[in-house]
C-alpha angles and dihedrals in degrees: 000000000000116000128189091250092054094054115109126192092213096101093050093046089048091054091045094052098038089101087074089071091042092054091046091055092044092051092049092051094044089052090043089230096163094053090047091053096046127197095291094055135234139222120256089251091056093048092046091053091047094051099032088237133155109263096223095048094044092049090055091048095049093047090050090051088053089053088052090053093244094111132032122214116219110174105302094342127098112204126185115242120239090262093052092045092052098045110019106042108092099224092054113108087224095054113147099178093113091060091046089053090049087055088049091055090053095055096089093054092046089055086062097050091121089063093054092047090055097043101029087224132114122258092197120066136191087264082076084082097049087091109086094218092053093047092049091049091051097045095042091043091054090047093050091048092050092046089055094048105034098072090055098037102045097060090055092065120075109220096159110151093017117129110178127039126189114208099196114203085357098159108197091002097245094151093042089054094050093045090054093046091051095043112049111212094028117125123197138199121204110210114198145123120304091245088064095055099087092050092045094048091050091052093044090052091047089061094040091240099132090118093051106035127049133176128236117194119224152107108254089215095054113019132067121246111240119218139023122269139188094208129041118190118196108181120180097331102106096063089069092059137072117246094262093051090044089057091050092050092048090048092050091051091047091050090055090058124093117228110288091026122139127230117203124195117196114190146135095273126207124211112256089258086060092219098101162083097044101231098051089046091053091042089059088061090051088055090048088056096049111027139050095237111351123134144147111277131217126241089252093051093050091046091053090051090054092047093050089051088060098258125141138194089048112185142154113245121230094247117114116183136190114299091020098291114166142173131238121191136198133183126224107231116250 
């Protein structure tokens, strides 16, 4: 039993000051410290010369990164840990620095969360992406996230016998590519904004999937979807929309399915009480800061959207991804 005398402010102060570590990591990634050091390590003087950094400031940063178990100090050498080498060195295939920089670009809006709570309006607008660096961080961050998840997610979904997949709002088409690679004979169409096409075509070519994956330009709010599909994949697009627009998007995807087709929604899913898990609950606040009506949705809310769109056999799939992402499926009646 908790008594007043046993309470300790340590947890709250730890939460309050945790942004110190966040900002340390962001600075290291922005400066590309881990790439500059390399796997064999360097002295602080060598890194300072490489980066053109102040010796005193850089020494403090490198020592803090050691305390965070991202660097190891061996004599005068600073050496990245296995974790830092895998995820924070730019030439690593598992590099996540773009997503970390996307988080960095969100910091200013998060510092104004109180304003959004009072007004119910965002403090961050789409002009946030007018800056080329911010747009690259967002697009590449989404690509890196999908690349990390897709090889584990795709095999959990049975698409045997399916021929045409619609990846709605699919960006670079990462999931479409992996679905086609895992399911021989499957063809996919990525439907997204015209500005996404060059990035998507580059990624599709990188995986030699030009014969399996094509790109259809459009705004899923405004433009019709061409073609008929037996699978529709909606991954992390609904959280940016208000409930009414979500319903319209789900309906449009359902209408593009042939009878017997399957619609799959992949999102950060809240429990039906909406008070957990932690990441989807926090992600809702991120949508408050950056959209007019976006939020994380609960399993029940997503299921109702599918039901209203005329789908049946609505069920959550067993897959659980990083940050509590999950998948809900529905079938279009024959």
